[in-house]
C-alpha positions in Angstrom: 0.0 0.0 0.0 1.8 3.1 -1.3 -0.3 6.0 0.0 -2.1 6.2 3.3 -4.3 8.9 4.9 -5.1 9.1 8.6 -8.4 10.9 9.3 -8.7 12.4 12.8 -12.2 13.6 13.6 -12.6 16.3 16.1 -15.4 18.2 17.8 -14.0 20.6 20.4 -11.5 18.9 22.7 -8.6 20.9 21.4 -6.2 19.6 24.1 -7.0 16.0 23.1 -6.6 16.7 19.4 -3.2 18.4 19.9 -2.0 15.4 22.0 -3.3 13.0 19.3 -1.5 14.9 16.5 1.7 15.2 18.6 1.7 11.4 18.9 1.1 11.0 15.1 4.1 13.3 14.5 6.3 10.7 16.2 5.0 7.8 14.1 7.7 5.8 12.3 7.6 4.9 8.6 5.8 4.5 6.3 4.8 7.9 5.2 1.2 9.1 5.6 -1.0 12.2 5.3 -2.9 13.4 8.3 -6.3 15.0 7.7 -8.0 16.7 10.6 -11.8 16.8 10.0 -13.2 19.4 12.3 -16.9 18.9 13.0 -17.8 22.5 13.7 -15.7 23.0 16.8 -16.3 26.2 18.8 -13.2 26.0 21.1 -10.6 27.2 18.6 -9.4 23.7 17.7 -8.6 24.6 14.1 -6.6 27.7 15.0 -4.6 25.8 17.6 -3.8 23.0 15.1 -2.8 25.4 12.4 -0.3 27.0 14.7 1.1 23.8 16.2 1.0 21.5 13.2 1.1 23.4 10.0 1.7 20.2 8.0 -1.6 18.7 9.0 -4.4 19.1 6.4 -7.6 20.5 7.8 -11.2 20.1 6.5 -13.5 22.5 8.4 -17.1 21.5 8.4 -19.7 24.2 9.1 -21.6 22.1 11.7 -21.3 18.8 13.6 -22.2 16.0 11.2 -21.7 13.3 13.8 -19.1 10.5 13.7 -20.4 8.9 10.4 -21.0 12.1 8.6 -17.8 13.8 9.6 -15.6 10.8 8.6 -17.5 10.3 5.3 -16.9 14.0 4.5 -13.2 13.5 5.2 -13.0 10.4 3.1 -14.8 12.2 0.1 -12.2 15.0 0.3 -9.4 12.5 -0.4 -10.9 11.2 -3.6 -8.8 11.6 -6.7 -5.6 11.9 -4.8 -4.4 8.3 -5.2 -4.8 7.1 -1.6 -4.8 3.3 -1.2 -5.6 3.1 2.5 -7.4 5.1 5.1 -7.2 5.0 8.9 -10.0 6.5 11.0 -8.8 7.7 14.4 -10.5 9.3 17.3 -9.0 12.6 18.5 -9.0 11.4 22.1 -6.3 8.9 21.5 -2.5 8.8 21.4 -0.7 6.2 19.2 2.4 4.2 19.6 5.2 5.3 17.2 5.0 1.9 15.5 1.2 1.6 15.3 0.9 2.2 11.6 2.9 -0.5 9.8 1.2 -3.5 11.4 -2.2 -2.2 10.2 -1.0 -1.6 6.7 0.6 -5.0 6.6 -2.7 -6.6 7.4 -4.4 -4.7 4.6 -1.8 -6.3 2.2 -3.7 -9.5 2.7 -6.6 -9.6 0.2 -9.0 -11.4 2.5 -8.6 -8.7 5.3 -11.2 -6.0 5.0 -10.6 -4.1 8.2 -7.6 -4.0 10.6 -7.9 -2.9 14.2 -5.2 -2.3 16.8 -5.0 -3.2 20.5 -6.5 -0.3 22.4 -5.6 0.4 26.0 -6.9 2.9 28.6 -4.9 6.1 28.7 -5.4 6.6 32.4 -4.6 2.9 33.1 -2.3 1.8 30.3 -1.9 -1.7 31.5 -5.6 -2.5 30.9 -7.4 -3.4 27.8 -10.2 -1.2 26.3 -10.5 -3.2 23.0 -8.9 -6.5 22.0 -11.5 -7.5 19.4 -15.3 -7.3 19.3 -18.0 -10.0 19.8 -21.4 -9.9 18.2 -24.0 -12.6 18.8 -26.8 -12.0 16.3 -29.1 -14.6 17.9 -29.1 -12.8 21.3 -28.0 -9.3 20.5 -24.8 -9.3 22.5 -22.3 -6.7 21.4 -19.2 -6.2 23.5 -15.5 -5.5 23.4 -13.2 -8.4 24.2 -11.0 -7.9 27.3 -12.5 -4.6 28.4 -10.9 -3.5 31.8 -8.8 -6.7 32.0 -5.1 -6.5 32.5 -3.1 -6.7 29.3 -1.2 -10.0 28.8 -0.1 -12.7 26.4 -3.6 -13.8 25.6 -4.3 -10.4 24.0 -1.2 -10.5 21.9 -2.5 -13.0 19.3 -3.7 -11.6 15.9 -7.1 -13.1 15.1 -10.3 -12.5 13.2 -13.0 -10.8 15.2 -16.6 -9.9 14.7 -16.1 -6.1 14.5 -13.6 -3.2 14.7 -14.2 -0.1 16.8 -14.5 3.3 15.2 -12.0 4.5 17.8 -9.3 3.3 15.3 -9.7 1.1 12.2 -7.9 0.8 8.9 -9.3 -0.1 5.5 -8.4 -0.1 1.8 -10.0 3.0 0.2 -11.7 0.9 -2.4 -13.3 -1.4 0.2 -14.6 1.6 2.3 -16.1 3.0 -0.9 -17.5 -0.3 -2.0 -19.5 -0.8 1.3 -20.8 2.7 1.1 -18.8 4.1 4.0 -20.3 4.8 7.4 -24.1 4.7 7.5 -25.1 8.2 8.6 -28.4 7.0 10.0 -26.2 6.0 13.0 -25.6 9.4 14.6 -23.7 8.0 17.5 -22.7 4.4 18.2 -23.3 1.3 16.0 -21.8 2.7 12.8 -18.5 0.8 13.3 -20.3 -2.5 13.9 -22.4 -1.8 10.8 -19.3 -1.1 8.7 -17.8 -4.4 9.9 -20.9 -6.4 9.0 -21.0 -4.8 5.6 -17.3 -5.8 5.1 -18.0 -9.4 6.3 -20.9 -9.7 3.9 -18.4 -9.1 1.1 -16.4 -12.1 2.3 -13.8 -10.0 4.1 -12.2 -10.6 7.5 -12.1 -8.1 10.4 -8.6 -8.6 11.8 -7.4 -7.7 15.3 -3.7 -6.8 15.2 -2.2 -6.3 18.7 1.3 -5.3 17.3 -0.4 -2.0 16.6 -1.2 -0.2 19.9 -3.0 3.0 20.8 -4.3 4.5 24.1 -7.8 5.9 24.5 -8.8 8.7 26.8 -11.7 7.1 28.5 -11.6 6.4 32.2 -11.4 2.8 33.3 -12.7 3.7 36.8 -15.0 6.6 36.5 -18.0 4.6 35.3 -18.7 6.8 32.3 -19.4 3.8 30.2 -22.4 3.0 32.6 -24.0 6.4 32.1 -27.7 6.0 31.5 -27.9 8.4 28.6 -25.0 6.7 26.9 -26.6 3.3 27.4 -29.9 4.5 25.9 -28.1 5.8 22.8 -26.2 2.6 22.5 -29.4 0.6 22.8 -31.1 2.6 20.1 -28.2 2.1 17.8 -28.2 -1.6 18.5 -31.9 -2.0 17.6 -31.3 0.0 14.4 -28.4 -2.3 13.6 -30.4 -5.5 14.2 -33.3 -4.2 12.1 -31.1 -3.2 9.2 -29.3 -6.6 9.0 -32.4 -8.8 9.7 -31.1 -10.1 13.0 -34.5 -11.1 14.4 -33.1 -12.8 17.5 -31.3 -9.6 18.4 -34.4 -7.5 17.9 -36.4 -9.8 20.2 -33.9 -10.8 22.8 -31.8 -7.6 23.1 -34.5 -5.6 25.0 -35.4 -8.6 27.1 -31.9 -9.3 28.1 -30.8 -5.7 28.5 -31.6 -5.4 32.2 -29.7 -8.5 33.0 -26.7 -7.5 31.0 -26.8 -4.0 32.5 -26.8 -5.6 36.0 -24.0 -7.9 35.1 -22.0 -5.0 33.7 -22.6 -3.0 36.9 -21.5 -5.9 39.1 -18.4 -6.4 37.1 -17.6 -2.7 37.2 -18.0 -2.7 41.0 -15.8 -5.7 41.3 -13.2 -4.0 39.1 -13.3 -0.8 41.3 -12.9 -2.9 44.4 -9.9 -4.7 43.0 -8.3 -1.4 41.9 -8.6 0.0 45.5 -6.9 -3.1 46.8 -3.9 -2.7 44.4 -0.7 -1.4 46.0 0.0 2.3 45.3 3.5 2.1 43.8 3.7 5.9 43.6 4.2 6.0 47.4 7.4 4.1 47.2 8.8 1.8 49.9 9.2 2.5 53.6 12.4 0.4 53.8 
């Protein structure tokens, strides 16, 4: 793959965006083009980026088009420039200097449609946020593999997975265009799983590649993922996904099983917080 673009989508959060771009500036070969797609930020993000990273291309959108709309607009702006591959990257991430090559290597395999990195918590970098994705159409289960678990050898094996997360995923441009890009009916959540399903329907594999690593600024211990509003938006996106792809079992069982899964998630989260409190605080040093 001779020419790659990395699309970083931003909406406010200038500090996060600058940290993300700073990490991209340290990325080792191969060469790539960074495109910042700004979704109508009002916090001066674009001006800050122009001063700090004049080499970064910027697409300013007049309003917030959402995750799918913003990324699709960025991709359309690249057409006709000879890009072979595209990586979609959240602005609240930082990347390892060697994150790019393993993803590009996966896309050299004609059967791989999407490549996804190992994603760790930025505030707890020894813990997994994403090490693959599981989707059970019969029951409507959608969940990240390994979330909040300590990183270890079992998460170091490249393998096909059900879906990639939109936090960071890599595709050949021709495949992204062939599946119609991100479905903009998903304003928030679900568009990455939908994209993965569309790629799978074309006979392509979604590959988890842990040699590529990034860190995501989402707290492992704050409970933000348990937020009621967020869960309701995710649930709505899931039902849209099941209806679109004819997953009747998911449509029927997802709402029935949701209270039990929410309770299970809450219990696991509380157990995780308790375990974190019992961990020794190495920052205090030794008394001897």
